[in-house]
C-alpha positions as CSV (number, residue, x, y, z in Angstrom):
1,X,75.6,55.3,65.1
2,X,77.6,53.3,62.6
3,X,76.8,51.0,59.8
4,X,76.6,47.4,60.9
5,X,76.0,45.4,57.7
6,X,72.6,44.6,56.1
7,X,69.5,42.7,56.9
8,X,68.3,39.6,54.9
9,X,66.1,42.0,52.9
10,X,69.1,44.2,52.0
11,X,68.3,47.1,54.3
12,X,71.2,48.8,56.0
13,X,71.6,48.0,59.7
14,X,72.9,50.6,62.2
15,X,74.8,50.0,65.5
16,X,75.1,52.2,68.6
17,X,78.4,51.5,70.4
18,X,77.1,53.1,73.6
19,X,73.8,51.2,73.8
20,X,75.3,48.2,72.1
21,X,72.0,47.9,70.1
22,X,71.6,47.5,66.4
23,X,68.5,48.6,64.5
24,X,67.1,49.5,61.1
25,X,66.2,53.0,60.3
26,X,62.4,53.4,60.1
27,X,60.7,55.7,57.5
28,X,57.0,55.8,58.4
29,X,56.4,58.4,55.8
30,X,57.8,56.2,53.0
31,X,55.9,53.2,54.3
32,X,52.7,55.1,54.3
33,X,53.3,56.6,50.9
34,X,54.0,53.1,49.5
35,X,50.9,51.7,51.2
36,X,48.7,54.3,49.8
37,X,50.0,53.7,46.3
38,X,49.4,49.9,46.8
39,X,45.9,50.7,48.1
40,X,45.0,52.8,45.0
41,X,46.4,50.1,42.7
42,X,44.2,47.5,44.3
43,X,41.1,49.7,44.4
44,X,41.2,51.1,40.9
45,X,43.5,48.6,39.1
46,X,43.5,44.9,38.3
47,X,45.5,43.6,41.3
48,X,43.5,41.4,43.7
49,X,44.1,41.0,47.4
50,X,45.4,37.5,46.7
51,X,47.9,38.8,44.2
52,X,49.2,41.5,46.6
53,X,49.3,39.0,49.5
54,X,51.3,36.5,47.4
55,X,53.7,39.2,46.3
56,X,54.5,40.3,49.8
57,X,54.4,36.9,51.4
58,X,51.4,37.8,53.6
59,X,47.8,36.6,53.9
60,X,44.7,38.3,52.5
61,X,43.6,39.1,56.1
62,X,46.9,40.9,56.7
63,X,46.6,43.0,53.6
64,X,43.1,43.9,54.5
65,X,44.3,45.1,57.9
66,X,47.0,47.2,56.1
67,X,44.4,48.9,54.0
68,X,41.7,49.4,56.8
69,X,43.1,52.8,58.2
70,X,43.3,54.2,54.6
71,X,39.5,54.1,54.2
72,X,39.3,56.9,56.8
73,X,41.6,59.3,54.8
74,X,39.8,62.5,53.5
75,X,38.2,62.1,50.1
76,X,40.5,63.4,47.3
77,X,39.1,66.6,45.8
78,X,39.1,67.4,42.0
79,X,42.2,69.4,40.9
80,X,41.6,72.7,39.3
81,X,41.0,72.2,35.5
82,X,40.1,75.3,33.5
83,X,37.7,74.5,30.7
84,X,37.6,77.9,29.0
85,X,36.9,77.5,25.3
86,X,36.9,73.7,25.5
87,X,34.4,70.9,24.9
88,X,32.8,69.6,28.1
89,X,31.2,66.1,28.1
90,X,29.0,65.4,31.2
91,X,27.1,62.5,32.6
92,X,26.0,60.9,35.8
93,X,26.7,57.5,37.4
94,X,24.4,55.8,39.9
95,X,26.4,54.5,42.9
96,X,23.5,53.3,45.0
97,X,19.9,54.1,45.7
98,X,19.6,57.9,45.9
99,X,23.4,58.3,45.4
100,X,25.0,59.6,42.3
101,X,28.3,61.0,41.1
102,X,28.1,63.7,38.4
103,X,31.2,63.9,36.3
104,X,32.4,66.1,33.5
105,X,35.5,65.8,31.3
106,X,37.1,67.6,28.4
107,X,38.5,65.6,25.5
108,X,41.8,65.3,27.4
109,X,41.0,64.8,31.1
110,X,38.4,64.7,33.9
111,X,37.5,68.3,34.8
112,X,35.4,67.8,38.0
113,X,32.9,65.6,39.8
114,X,30.5,65.9,42.8
115,X,28.5,63.4,44.8
116,X,24.7,64.1,45.0
117,X,21.4,62.3,45.8
118,X,20.1,62.5,42.3
119,X,20.1,64.2,38.9
120,X,17.8,67.1,39.7
121,X,18.2,70.6,38.4
122,X,19.6,71.7,41.7
123,X,22.2,68.9,41.7
124,X,23.3,69.6,38.2
125,X,23.5,73.4,38.9
126,X,25.8,72.6,41.8
127,X,28.0,70.6,39.4
128,X,28.1,73.2,36.7
129,X,29.1,75.9,39.2
130,X,32.0,73.7,40.4
131,X,33.5,73.8,36.9
132,X,36.2,76.4,36.4
133,X,35.7,78.5,33.3
134,X,33.2,78.7,30.5
135,X,33.1,75.7,28.1
136,X,32.6,76.4,24.4
137,X,30.3,73.4,23.9
138,X,28.6,70.9,26.2
139,X,27.7,67.3,25.2
140,X,24.9,65.9,27.3
141,X,22.3,63.1,27.5
142,X,19.3,65.4,27.4
143,X,18.0,65.1,31.0
144,X,15.8,68.0,31.8
145,X,17.6,68.9,35.0
146,X,21.0,68.9,33.2
147,X,19.8,70.9,30.2
148,X,18.2,73.6,32.5
149,X,21.4,73.8,34.6
150,X,23.7,74.2,31.5
151,X,21.4,76.9,30.0
152,X,21.4,78.8,33.3
153,X,25.1,78.6,34.0
154,X,26.5,78.8,30.5
155,X,23.8,80.5,28.4
156,X,26.3,81.1,25.5
157,X,27.6,77.5,25.3
158,X,26.8,75.3,22.3
159,X,24.8,72.2,23.3
160,X,25.0,68.8,21.5
161,X,22.5,66.1,22.4
162,X,23.9,62.6,22.7
163,X,22.7,60.4,19.8
164,X,23.3,57.2,21.8
165,X,21.0,58.2,24.6
166,X,18.3,59.3,22.2
167,X,18.4,56.0,20.3
168,X,18.5,54.1,23.6
169,X,15.5,56.0,24.9
170,X,13.5,55.3,21.7
171,X,14.5,51.6,21.8
172,X,13.2,51.3,25.3
173,X,9.8,52.7,24.2
174,X,9.6,51.0,20.8
175,X,11.5,47.7,21.6
176,X,14.1,46.4,19.1
177,X,11.4,44.9,16.9
178,X,8.4,47.3,16.7
179,X,5.2,45.6,15.6
180,X,3.5,48.8,14.3
181,X,4.5,50.1,10.9
182,X,4.9,53.7,12.3
183,X,7.2,52.3,14.9
184,X,9.3,50.4,12.4
185,X,9.7,53.5,10.2
186,X,10.8,55.8,13.0
187,X,13.1,53.1,14.3
188,X,14.8,53.0,10.9
189,X,15.0,56.8,10.7
190,X,16.7,56.9,14.1
191,X,19.2,54.2,13.1
192,X,20.3,56.3,10.1
193,X,21.4,59.2,12.4
194,X,24.9,57.7,12.2
195,X,25.1,58.5,8.5
196,X,24.4,62.2,9.0
197,X,27.7,64.2,8.6
198,X,26.9,67.1,6.3
199,X,24.2,69.8,6.1
200,X,22.7,68.2,3.1
201,X,22.4,64.8,4.9
202,X,20.9,66.7,7.9
203,X,18.2,68.3,5.7
204,X,17.4,64.9,4.1
205,X,17.1,63.3,7.5
206,X,14.8,66.1,8.8
207,X,12.6,65.7,5.7
208,X,12.2,62.0,6.4
209,X,11.3,62.7,10.0
210,X,8.8,65.5,9.1
211,X,7.2,63.2,6.5
212,X,6.8,60.4,9.0
213,X,5.4,62.9,11.5
214,X,2.8,64.2,9.1
215,X,1.7,60.7,7.9
216,X,1.5,59.3,11.4
217,X,-0.2,62.3,13.0
218,X,-3.8,60.8,12.7
219,X,-2.6,57.4,13.8
220,X,-0.9,58.8,16.9
221,X,-4.0,60.8,17.8
222,X,-6.2,57.6,17.9
223,X,-7.9,57.1,21.3
224,X,-9.2,54.1,23.1
225,X,-12.7,54.7,24.6
226,X,-13.7,52.8,27.7
227,X,-17.2,51.7,28.8
228,X,-16.5,53.4,32.2
229,X,-17.6,56.9,32.7
230,X,-16.0,59.8,34.6
231,X,-17.8,61.6,37.5
232,X,-19.1,64.1,34.9
233,X,-20.7,61.4,32.9
234,X,-18.3,61.3,30.0
235,X,-16.7,58.1,28.7
236,X,-13.1,57.5,29.8
237,X,-10.6,57.5,27.0
238,X,-6.8,57.6,26.5
239,X,-4.3,57.7,23.6
240,X,-4.0,54.2,22.1
241,X,-0.3,54.4,21.1
242,X,1.2,56.0,24.2
243,X,4.8,54.7,23.8
244,X,4.9,55.7,20.1
245,X,3.8,59.2,21.1
246,X,6.4,59.3,23.8
247,X,9.1,58.4,21.2
248,X,7.9,61.3,19.0
249,X,8.1,63.7,22.0
250,X,11.6,62.4,22.8
251,X,12.8,63.2,19.3
252,X,11.0,66.6,19.2
253,X,12.7,67.7,22.4
254,X,16.1,66.6,21.1
255,X,15.8,68.3,17.6
256,X,17.1,71.8,18.7
257,X,20.4,70.3,19.8
258,X,20.7,67.2,17.7
259,X,22.9,68.4,14.9
260,X,25.2,71.0,16.4
261,X,28.2,68.8,15.4
262,X,27.3,69.2,11.7
263,X,28.4,72.9,11.8
264,X,31.2,72.1,14.3
265,X,32.6,68.7,13.4
266,X,35.1,68.8,16.3
267,X,32.2,68.4,18.8
268,X,31.4,64.7,19.5
269,X,27.9,63.5,18.8
270,X,27.8,61.2,21.8
271,X,28.9,61.2,25.5
272,X,31.1,58.1,24.9
273,X,34.1,59.9,26.3
274,X,32.4,59.7,29.7
275,X,30.0,56.8,29.2
276,X,32.6,54.4,27.8
277,X,35.9,55.8,29.0
278,X,34.8,56.5,32.6
279,X,31.4,55.3,33.6
280,X,31.7,51.7,32.3
281,X,35.1,51.3,33.9
282,X,33.8,52.7,37.2
283,X,30.8,50.3,37.1
284,X,33.2,47.4,36.5
285,X,35.2,48.4,39.5
286,X,32.1,48.7,41.7
287,X,31.0,45.2,40.6
288,X,34.5,43.8,41.3
289,X,34.4,45.3,44.8
290,X,30.8,44.5,45.3
291,X,29.5,44.8,48.9
292,X,31.2,48.1,49.7
293,X,29.1,50.6,51.7
294,X,28.3,53.9,50.0
295,X,31.1,55.9,51.7
296,X,33.7,53.4,50.3
297,X,32.1,53.4,46.9
298,X,32.5,57.2,46.9
299,X,36.2,56.8,47.8
300,X,36.6,54.4,45.0
301,X,35.0,56.8,42.5
302,X,37.0,59.8,43.8
303,X,40.3,57.9,43.5
304,X,39.4,56.6,40.1
305,X,38.5,60.1,38.7
306,X,41.7,61.5,40.3
307,X,43.8,59.0,38.4
308,X,42.1,60.3,35.2
309,X,43.0,63.9,35.8
């Protein structure tokens, strides 16, 4: 073979004197590598099929056909990230009905993720066991299954309850404009969590909450009595202010792990590193590629998290 000029695209052409045939050297491995890179940039980036097609002088249908075999590649697995002595922030993202991805990251990078059918204790235990090493502290949203899994897998790890999820849960129960005075007071107390930075401020906040709890105890214990009777002959009754009681229980359950960051300021008080830095972006990508079946959504999530490692 000998060099025989270049093609219009600038690629070297080769000529065989014996066969009297010229050809261009093919590199299927380079082509496939470039195609995979292009596929990931489309799936997890900002490029659209139209932009890619216009750049290569092709049609959207042709680009779709280029990408079709790549959907069948094995799912990328998380790389080994050791979290010994680090802060781990964990959360879950719903991909579809009964389909979730549980993800955890340190302050620097994504540590691991797994696909499950929910956020049960079993699912979260599988996730915590996939983490390499023992984190120093864990920031979580307070779901019972996640809390139980963290306590079982890492009993010595510090736990910080996410303030954002606590306030969000209370807002769902109380609404943004509570009508009852007790609801207005506790809503204001929760809003002032953002001003708690020192131990003194923590004690002040707890005193305000305990004072509200004492003053509202009789009000929260009020019951509504029905005219209907139970099979035993007693009048049916129920708590009048169920949602306000639920908000109180939400805060009481969060209190043991609500102020870990006060003693250790390096621990974040929210899961925003995952919620805002990963989950919101993943949700945006899923909306942009809406219509994908679950298996392809999982590939999208795996490729996105791999890019964040």
